[in-house]
C-alpha positions, -999 to +999 in steps of 0.1 A: -570-434+052-601-429+032-596-412-004-618-382+010-596-381+040-565-382+022-579-355-003-584-331+027-550-337+038-535-331-002-561-293+003-539-286+035-505-293+020-511-272-003-520-244+016-489-249+037-471-248+007-483-216-006-468-194+019-434-195+004-438-168-019-454-141+008-430-150+037-400-144+009-410-112+003-410-101+039-369-113+044-348-083+047-313-092+038-310-129+025-313-130-004-314-157-038-287-190-028-288-180+009-328-182+008-327-215-006-298-230+015-309-217+047-348-232+042-333-261+032-312-265+064-338-259+087-362-281+069-330-310+072-327-306+108-367-308+114-371-333+092-342-356+115-356-348+144-391-358+136-377-392+117-356-397+146-387-394+169-411-419+145-377-448+138-354-442+162-317-459+154-335-477+123-340-445+103-301-440+102-295-482+097-316-477+069-302-451+054-270-471+048-287-496+031-314-480+014-318-485-023-317-464-056-355-452-054-348-435-020-318-418-035-336-406-065-366-394-043-342-379-023-324-356-052-358-352-066-370-332-033-332-317-040-342-300-073-375-291-063-367-270-026-336-259-048-352-247-081-386-232-063-369-209-040-342-199-065-366-187-091-391-167-067-360-147-058-357-142-097-387-131-107-421-128-096-446-149-076-471-150-101-448-159-129-434-190-110-465-201-098-481-204-138-448-225-144-459-251-118-493-255-131-479-276-163-472-303-133-505-323-138-502-328-172-467-340-170-474-360-142-499-376-161-477-382-189-453-399-170-478-422-151-490-432-187-457-440-201-441-453-173-464-471-148-494-477-182-518-460-156-551-456-182-566-419-166-603-413-163-611-393-190-628-368-161-588-361-152-578-353-182-606-323-189-596-312-155-559-306-158-568-292-192-591-265-178-571-262-148-544-254-171-564-230-187-572-216-159-538-207-149-527-195-180-555-167-182-550-159-142-517-146-153-515-143-190-517-108-191-492-101-160-464-118-174-433-098-183-412-111-203-378-096-192-344-112-193-352-119-156-388-130-155-378-159-181-347-171-162-376-174-130-396-194-150-369-211-167-355-223-135-392-231-120-394-252-152-375-279-133-400-281-102-430-297-120-404-319-138-387-332-109-424-332-086-438-356-121-405-380-116-408-382-078-448-389-078-444-417-104-416-433-090-438-429-054-466-445-068-442-472-086-426-479-051-460-482-034-484-499-054-467-507-090-466-542-085-503-547-077-493-573-054-505-564-017-482-591-004-445-577-020-457-542-023-459-546+019-419-546+018-417-514-004-391-494+014-397-463+030-395-436+015-400-405+039-359-403+048-360-391+010-376-364+020-347-356+043-322-364+017-340-340-004-331-310+019-295-320+029-289-325-006-302-291-010-280-275+013-249-287+006-252-278-027-264-238-020-241-233+010-213-226-009-230-200-030-250-187-001-214-172+011-212-148+026-242-154+050-260-116+056-292-128+070-308-110+102-323-128+130-355-118+116-349-133+081-339-165+104-368-170+122-389-166+089-369-188+069-371-213+101-408-209+101-404-223+058-387-252+068-410-266+093-436-259+083-439-248+043-417-281+039-408-305+064-445-311+074-464-311+044-437-331+023-439-360+046-475-355+045-475-358+011-454-387+007-478-404+030-510-400+010-490-406-025-502-443-011-537-434-014-541-406-040-530-412-077-496-396-090-521-372-114-545-361-088-520-353-063-505-331-088-540-318-096-549-311-064-513-295-057-526-267-085-545-249-053-511-241-045-514-215-070-546-198-059-538-204-020-506-181-034-525-158-048-543-152-020-516-151+004-495-126-017-527-102-017-534-105+019-496-107+033-478-086+005-501-060-013-506-080-045-543-075-055-549-100-080-562-086-115-600-095-126-585-121-153-568-141-119-605-143-100-616-156-136-586-183-139-589-191-099-626-198-104-615-226-137-592-237-116-613-248-086-640-257-105-622-285-124-605-298-088-640-294-074-659-312-105-629-338-105-636-345-068-673-350-074-675-376-103-646-394-089-668-396-054-699-404-073-683-433-092-669-446-060-701-445-041-718-464-077-689-493-080-696-495-036-734-499-046-729-521-073-700-545-053-710-545-013-678-560-010-659-532-029-672-504+000-647-531+028 
């Protein structure tokens, strides 16, 4: 897979991730832990079917023999699934999304400290500009009531778990730099299913008594399959091509898409500050990717073998 195709697929991933807020706002009876339980349960079922078709019986044998990286990644996915949905039921979508905006910086620090990755200056600048844009977007909108603070505190677990996960996936995929050794890297796709199962098991007792209507279940099934199962599998695959900090930076598009969905689907009209901040975020992403593309083309031109 080429880098450009990986970037395009990552944009599609963020588009699918971004529908959670607006869909949740249309639920009738399901609340808090029940929302998380049903979404995670539907995700687990969808992933069991998809991975079962892809891997066959080897999926379950592999899970029994899997090492700590797969289980740690599964735990990270579980934290991300659970914390995001709980946070979004405690405060508004904007407050949750602005909290997630620290993900690129946290991921970059983890990659630098744990993997000793040296990041391009352009990536640090893009992260900084995008962070300013996010802060500008919602800085005047964020309420500071106890509910908002609790929701933002819970949401903070998402970028932290995400940073651990992307760093782990990078280490597993090509941490050693030896292609022969990395060819034997463990299959990390089942970790996405493990995370969904853990999330469902943890939230199930807290979700009782279940009150979701048929309408709610259809929406939560949509979230489980389209908003989680498919994009998360894609994200794991893309971690073989894209560096963790770049994945986290591209994931900021979820903020832009999330605001757009809330505007179109829930009547939440963004303030002028949101439009200015969104421009900064998109500008940072486009500039970073354009500079990266130019560097790759220059490298290929200077060294013909690099293009193969």
